[in-house]
C-alpha positions in Angstrom: 0.1 0.4 -0.4 1.0 3.5 -0.7 2.1 6.5 1.5 -0.8 8.2 0.6 -3.5 5.2 0.8 -2.1 4.2 4.2 -2.7 7.6 5.6 -6.5 7.5 3.8 -6.6 3.7 5.4 -5.8 4.8 9.0 -8.0 7.9 8.9 -11.1 5.7 7.5 -10.3 3.6 10.4 -10.4 6.1 13.1 -13.4 7.7 11.8 -14.7 4.3 12.0 -14.5 3.3 14.9 -14.4 6.3 17.2 -17.8 6.0 18.8 -18.1 1.9 18.5 -18.8 0.8 22.0 -17.4 -3.2 23.6 -17.4 -4.7 26.9 -13.9 -4.5 26.8 -10.7 -2.8 25.6 -9.1 -5.4 24.6 -12.3 -6.4 21.8 -12.1 -2.3 20.7 -8.2 -3.2 19.7 -9.1 -6.7 18.4 -11.5 -5.2 15.8 -9.2 -1.7 14.7 -6.1 -4.7 14.2 -9.0 -6.2 12.0 -10.6 -3.3 10.3 -6.9 -2.3 8.9 -6.4 -6.1 8.3 -9.7 -6.1 5.5 -8.8 -3.1 5.1 -5.0 -3.6 2.8 -6.4 -6.9 1.6 -10.3 -5.7 0.2 -12.3 -8.5 -1.2 -9.5 -11.3 0.5 -11.2 -14.2 2.5 -10.0 -13.5 6.0 -6.9 -15.7 6.4 -5.6 -13.7 2.8 -6.2 -10.9 4.5 -4.6 -11.7 8.1 -1.5 -13.1 6.9 -0.8 -15.4 9.7 -2.3 -18.2 11.8 -1.7 -15.2 14.9 -4.1 -13.4 13.2 -6.8 -15.5 11.9 -7.2 -17.2 14.6 -7.4 -13.6 16.9 -10.1 -12.8 13.9 -12.2 -15.7 13.4 -12.7 -15.5 18.1 -13.0 -12.2 17.5 -16.2 -12.9 15.4 -17.6 -16.3 17.9 -16.9 -14.1 21.0 -20.5 -13.8 22.7 -19.0 -10.5 24.0 -19.4 -8.8 21.1 -22.4 -8.1 19.5 -23.7 -6.9 16.1 -24.0 -3.5 17.2 -20.7 -3.1 18.4 -19.2 -4.1 15.4 -21.7 -1.6 13.2 -22.3 1.2 15.8 -19.3 3.0 14.9 -19.9 3.2 11.4 -23.5 4.5 11.4 -22.4 7.1 14.1 -19.6 7.8 11.5 -22.3 8.2 9.0 -24.9 10.4 10.1 -21.3 12.4 10.7 -21.0 12.4 7.2 -24.4 13.0 6.2 -24.5 16.5 8.2 -21.2 17.8 6.6 -24.2 17.7 2.9 -26.4 19.8 2.6 -29.5 18.4 0.0 -31.3 15.8 -0.5 -30.1 12.4 0.8 -31.1 8.8 -1.1 -31.3 6.4 1.1 -31.5 2.3 -1.1 -32.5 -0.5 1.2 -32.0 -3.6 -0.6 -31.7 -7.6 0.1 -28.1 -9.6 -0.1 -28.1 -13.5 0.4 -25.2 -15.4 1.3 -25.0 -18.2 0.2 -23.2 -21.5 1.8 -22.2 -25.1 1.0 -22.4 -27.2 4.5 -22.7 -30.8 4.8 -25.4 -29.9 7.8 -26.9 -26.9 6.3 -29.7 -27.0 9.4 -27.3 -25.1 11.2 -27.3 -22.0 9.7 -30.1 -22.0 8.1 -32.1 -21.5 4.9 -32.6 -18.4 2.3 -34.8 -20.3 -1.1 -34.7 -22.8 -3.7 -32.9 -23.4 -6.5 -32.4 -25.7 -9.3 -29.4 -27.8 -10.1 -28.2 -29.8 -13.3 -28.7 -33.9 -12.2 -28.0 -36.7 -15.1 -27.5 -36.8 -18.8 -30.1 -35.3 -20.2 -30.1 -32.2 -17.9 -33.1 -33.0 -15.0 -32.8 -30.2 -12.8 -32.8 -30.9 -9.5 -34.2 -28.7 -6.5 -32.4 -27.6 -4.1 -32.5 -25.6 -0.9 -30.3 -23.1 -0.6 -28.5 -22.1 2.8 -26.6 -19.1 4.4 -28.1 -15.3 5.4 -30.1 -12.8 4.5 -29.3 -9.5 4.7 -31.3 -6.5 4.7 -29.4 -2.7 4.5 -29.9 0.9 4.4 -27.1 2.5 2.5 -26.9 6.7 2.1 -25.7 8.0 -1.0 -26.1 11.9 -1.9 -27.9 12.4 -5.4 -24.6 13.0 -6.5 -23.8 8.6 -5.9 -21.4 9.8 -3.2 -21.9 6.7 -0.5 -21.7 7.8 3.1 -22.7 4.3 4.7 -25.2 2.4 6.1 -27.7 3.5 7.7 -29.9 0.9 9.1 -29.6 -3.3 9.2 -30.7 -6.5 9.8 -29.1 -10.0 9.6 -31.2 -13.7 9.7 -32.0 -16.6 8.7 -34.6 -19.1 7.9 -35.2 -22.0 9.8 -37.2 -24.1 7.0 -38.2 -22.3 3.5 -40.9 -24.2 1.7 -41.2 -20.8 -0.5 -43.8 -18.1 -0.5 -46.3 -20.2 -3.4 -46.2 -23.0 -1.2 -47.0 -20.8 2.3 -50.0 -19.4 0.3 -52.0 -22.4 0.3 -51.6 -22.6 3.9 -51.5 -19.3 5.4 -53.5 -16.0 3.7 -50.9 -13.2 3.5 -53.4 -10.5 3.8 -54.3 -12.0 7.7 -50.9 -12.2 8.5 -50.1 -8.8 10.8 -47.0 -7.1 9.0 -44.6 -7.4 12.0 -45.2 -10.8 11.8 -43.8 -11.1 8.0 -40.3 -10.4 7.2 -41.5 -8.1 5.0 -41.5 -5.5 7.8 -37.4 -5.7 7.7 -38.8 -2.5 5.2 -40.4 -0.6 8.1 -37.7 -1.8 10.7 -34.6 0.0 8.5 -36.6 3.0 7.2 -37.5 3.6 11.4 -34.0 3.2 12.2 -32.2 5.5 9.3 -34.9 8.3 10.2 -33.6 7.4 14.0 -29.6 8.1 13.1 -29.9 10.9 10.5 -32.3 12.8 12.2 -33.3 14.9 9.2 -35.9 13.3 7.5 -37.4 15.5 5.5 -33.8 16.0 3.9 -34.1 11.4 3.0 -35.5 9.8 0.1 -36.2 5.7 1.0 -36.0 4.2 -1.9 -36.6 0.5 -2.9 -37.8 -2.4 -5.3 -40.8 -4.6 -6.0 -40.8 -5.7 -2.6 -41.0 -2.6 -0.8 -45.0 -1.8 -2.6 -46.0 -1.8 1.3 -49.0 0.0 2.3 -48.0 0.1 6.1 -44.3 1.3 4.8 -45.7 4.4 3.1 -47.6 5.3 6.6 -45.2 4.7 8.2 -43.2 7.3 6.0 -46.0 10.0 6.1 -46.2 9.2 10.5 -42.1 10.0 10.2 -42.5 12.8 8.0 -39.6 11.5 4.9 -39.7 10.2 1.7 -40.3 7.0 -0.8 -39.9 5.5 -4.0 -41.2 2.2 -4.6 -41.4 0.1 -7.6 -44.9 -0.5 -8.0 -46.1 -4.3 -7.4 -49.9 -3.5 -7.1 -51.7 -1.4 -9.1 -53.4 1.0 -5.5 -56.0 3.3 -5.9 -55.3 6.9 -5.9 -56.4 9.9 -5.3 -60.9 9.8 -5.2 -60.6 6.0 -5.1 -62.2 5.5 -8.8 -59.3 5.4 -9.9 -56.0 3.9 -9.9 -51.7 4.8 -10.1 -51.3 3.4 -13.4 -53.9 5.7 -14.5 -52.5 8.3 -12.6 -49.3 7.2 -14.3 -50.9 7.4 -18.2 -51.9 10.8 -17.8 -49.4 12.4 -16.4 -46.3 14.3 -18.2 -42.8 12.6 -19.0 -40.7 15.3 -17.1 -37.2 13.5 -18.2 -35.4 11.0 -20.1 -32.1 9.6 -18.6 -30.3 7.3 -20.8 -27.3 5.1 -19.3 -25.0 2.9 -21.5 -23.9 -0.6 -19.8 -20.3 -1.0 -19.5 -20.0 -4.6 -20.6 -17.5 -6.7 -22.7 -20.7 -8.0 -24.3 -22.6 -5.3 -26.2 -26.1 -4.3 -24.7 -28.9 -2.1 -26.2 -29.2 1.7 -24.5 -31.6 1.3 -21.1 -33.6 4.2 -21.0 -35.9 5.6 -17.7 -38.3 8.6 -17.9 
């Protein structure tokens, strides 16, 4: 790493750990050491980033320590994100999405399940159903309107003891009868609340989500918190006086602009346009 890169890395690490809180000063030192190793080996596995057995063992002991919580590790980063937010002006986009971490284990039930997929089986290419093993993460990332990342503002990890799939589940349970607090989709509301509480200026934030975030309770929560949201619709809901739908209103709305995106890939693709 160059001298400038080392200084930038140390400055970033200092900001990230300043507001971190651990039960033991030794845990805080180990956390900083681990961050330094991961910073100098971005994208590498823990053993490669740590370079030797002593540091690798120390990293795994830290991560498996029952006295170290998720909040201990991420608390400093959340506060650093809030400071970067306060140092900016204008609207901030808070991007919500879910990521799946998949693993291969002999006993997948010890980790949990994330979903279902299929793999080729036999010479005829028949598909074999497979339940995936792993962890799910739902995060909120704050970025400026120019695309500058400010950091995470909320995060949630979970896994499933079993996974039947949405279609199979709907045969037994009517999802409209289940309270939102008992659904996995409640994570969208939780992140909205956590981000709003952390940043403290709801009127500046626009929370953005895909079709999964087309949740009526989310709209109500955003209204109550005084913040904004932008979602990709999944349901053509009633709008206005209740005599027409969102699709009807959009059909009558004037296009205010067209944005062209040119994908940077080896394979030539057509331009993508959004209005």
